[in-house]
C-alpha positions in Angstrom: 9.6 -0.1 22.9 6.4 1.4 24.2 4.9 4.8 24.8 4.5 5.7 28.5 1.2 7.6 28.2 -2.0 5.6 29.0 -5.4 7.2 29.0 -3.8 10.7 28.9 -1.6 9.9 32.0 2.2 9.6 31.8 3.3 6.6 33.8 6.6 6.1 35.5 7.9 2.5 35.2 10.3 0.6 37.5 11.6 -2.9 37.1 9.6 -5.3 39.2 10.9 -8.7 38.1 11.9 -11.0 35.2 10.0 -13.9 33.7 12.0 -16.0 31.3 14.2 -13.1 30.4 11.2 -10.8 29.9 11.0 -7.8 32.1 8.0 -7.2 34.3 7.7 -3.5 35.1 5.4 -1.7 37.6 4.1 1.8 37.1 4.3 4.0 40.2 1.0 5.8 39.4 -1.4 2.8 39.6 0.8 -0.1 40.7 -0.1 -2.1 37.6 2.4 -4.6 36.3 3.3 -4.7 32.6 4.8 -7.4 30.4 7.8 -6.2 28.4 7.3 -8.3 25.2 3.6 -7.5 24.8 3.2 -4.1 26.4 0.1 -5.4 28.2 -0.8 -4.8 31.8 -1.1 -8.2 33.5 -2.0 -7.2 37.0 -3.5 -4.2 38.7 -6.2 -1.6 37.9 -5.0 -1.2 34.3 -5.0 -5.0 33.7 -5.8 -5.8 30.0 -4.7 -2.4 28.6 -1.9 -2.2 26.2 0.8 0.4 25.7 1.2 2.0 22.3 4.0 0.6 20.2 7.0 2.8 19.3 8.9 2.0 16.1 12.3 0.6 16.8 15.3 -0.9 15.0 17.8 -3.3 16.4 21.0 -2.5 14.5 24.7 -2.7 14.9 26.3 0.6 15.8 28.1 0.8 12.5 24.9 0.8 10.4 23.1 3.1 12.8 25.9 5.6 12.8 26.0 5.7 8.9 22.3 6.3 8.8 22.3 8.8 11.7 25.7 10.7 11.5 24.4 13.3 13.9 22.7 10.9 16.3 23.4 11.0 20.0 24.6 8.0 22.0 23.7 7.3 25.6 26.8 7.3 27.8 27.4 4.5 30.2 26.7 5.2 33.9 30.1 5.7 35.5 29.1 4.1 38.8 27.7 1.0 37.1 30.8 0.9 34.8 33.2 1.1 37.7 31.3 -1.6 39.7 31.5 -3.8 36.6 27.7 -4.4 36.6 27.1 -4.1 32.9 26.6 -7.3 31.0 29.6 -8.8 29.4 30.1 -8.9 25.6 29.2 -12.6 25.5 26.1 -12.3 27.6 24.0 -14.1 25.0 26.2 -17.2 25.4 25.6 -17.0 29.2 21.8 -16.5 28.7 21.6 -19.5 26.3 22.6 -21.8 29.2 19.7 -20.7 31.4 16.7 -23.1 31.6 13.4 -22.3 29.9 10.4 -22.7 32.1 7.0 -22.1 30.5 5.4 -25.4 31.4 3.4 -27.3 28.7 3.5 -24.2 26.4 7.0 -25.1 25.2 7.0 -25.8 21.4 9.7 -28.3 20.4 9.6 -27.5 16.6 12.9 -25.6 17.2 15.3 -25.6 20.1 13.8 -23.1 22.7 16.6 -20.6 22.4 16.8 -20.6 18.6 17.1 -17.0 17.5 14.2 -16.0 15.3 13.1 -12.8 13.6 9.4 -12.3 14.3 7.1 -10.3 11.9 3.5 -9.4 12.5 1.5 -8.1 9.5 -2.2 -8.2 8.5 -3.1 -9.7 11.8 -0.8 -12.7 11.4 2.6 -13.5 12.6 5.6 -15.4 11.3 9.0 -16.4 12.7 12.1 -16.5 10.5 15.0 -18.5 12.0 18.0 -16.2 12.0 20.1 -19.0 10.5 17.7 -19.1 7.4 18.1 -15.4 6.9 21.9 -15.7 7.2 21.8 -18.4 4.4 19.6 -16.4 2.1 20.4 -12.7 3.0 17.1 -11.8 1.3 13.8 -13.6 1.8 10.6 -12.8 -0.2 7.5 -14.0 1.5 3.8 -13.3 2.5 2.6 -12.5 6.0 -1.1 -11.9 6.7 -1.7 -11.3 3.0 1.0 -8.8 2.7 4.1 -9.4 0.4 7.3 -8.6 2.2 11.1 -8.8 1.8 13.3 -9.6 4.8 16.8 -8.3 4.5 20.1 -9.0 6.3 22.4 -6.1 6.7 26.0 -6.1 5.5 27.1 -6.6 9.2 25.3 -10.0 9.1 23.5 -9.1 12.3 20.9 -6.4 11.6 17.6 -7.4 10.0 14.8 -5.3 8.5 11.6 -6.0 6.6 9.6 -4.0 4.0 6.4 -4.4 2.0 7.4 -4.9 -1.7 4.3 -3.4 -3.3 5.1 0.1 -4.5 2.5 2.3 -6.3 0.3 -0.8 -6.9 3.2 -2.8 -8.4 4.8 -5.7 -6.7 8.6 -5.7 -7.0 10.9 -8.8 -6.9 14.2 -8.3 -5.3 17.5 -10.0 -5.4 21.1 -9.5 -4.2 23.5 -8.8 -7.1 26.1 -11.6 -7.4 29.5 -10.7 -5.8 27.9 -7.5 -4.4 25.8 -6.4 -1.4 23.6 -4.3 -3.6 19.8 -5.0 -3.6 18.2 -4.7 -7.0 14.6 -5.0 -8.1 14.0 -7.2 -11.2 11.4 -4.9 -12.7 13.5 -1.7 -13.2 17.0 -2.7 -12.1 16.9 0.1 -9.5 19.4 -0.3 -6.6 18.0 -0.2 -3.0 19.8 0.3 0.3 19.2 -1.3 3.7 16.8 1.5 4.7 14.4 0.4 1.9 15.1 3.4 -0.3 16.0 3.3 -4.0 19.3 5.1 -4.4 20.0 4.6 -8.1 18.3 4.3 -11.5 14.5 4.6 -12.4 13.0 4.4 -8.9 15.7 6.5 -7.1 14.1 8.3 -4.1 11.2 5.9 -3.7 10.8 4.4 -0.2 9.3 1.0 0.7 6.9 0.8 3.6 8.6 -0.6 6.7 7.4 -3.7 8.5 8.5 -4.0 12.1 10.6 -7.0 13.2 11.6 -8.4 16.5 14.6 -10.6 17.2 13.6 -13.0 19.9 14.1 -16.6 21.1 11.7 -19.1 19.6 10.2 -20.1 22.9 9.4 -16.5 23.8 8.0 -15.6 20.3 5.9 -18.7 20.2 4.6 -18.1 23.7 3.2 -14.7 22.9 2.3 -15.5 19.3 0.7 -18.9 19.7 -0.7 -19.1 16.1 2.6 -18.0 14.5 3.8 -19.6 11.3 7.4 -20.7 10.9 9.4 -20.0 7.8 11.5 -22.8 6.3 14.0 -22.4 3.6 12.4 -22.3 0.1 8.9 -22.3 1.5 7.6 -19.3 -0.4 
């Protein structure tokens, strides 16, 4: 997600094409073409400029609604709905069958359409296979010299990451046995999926968020060529 203001000018974007399931959009004001995944202009008078990132979460509706009980939901366009032009519920299965064409840039470390969670911090990037997150539910790691925790939501779909240093102290987290509660080893405080302590000594404290991006391995690697790859137990 990106801001639409560049050099003080608000741009109006329209879909221009798709490259390996990444949108290419064109702004009406300058005719420049922009890459969805990087927010960078790749053609036109603004080539090389980048849009400002907007914080985003990719969550299941259930988690989002619990955290935002008064949140508004965009209604489907009735014309598109009646024409049955929205993607089907199993569109990811259909997309997985599509070929990947990025020439010699294809990294075979993982299957191209392996789902990963990408994290960028301290000028470095790292990819966490979603299957590894599913197995561990909680991963403690370092990215770019920053200590982080990667969490899987109770829906087993949503993922968030946070820095684990709080007021100069590094916290170690674990999931309580037979529970979905996240606890820090230092104080025994209970934390929720938003990175906020909700019980005991640190109640009310908030961990700093680290943005994540769910992506296919081939795409993440293509735009983060120096990325590290997490393997189970590699911390």
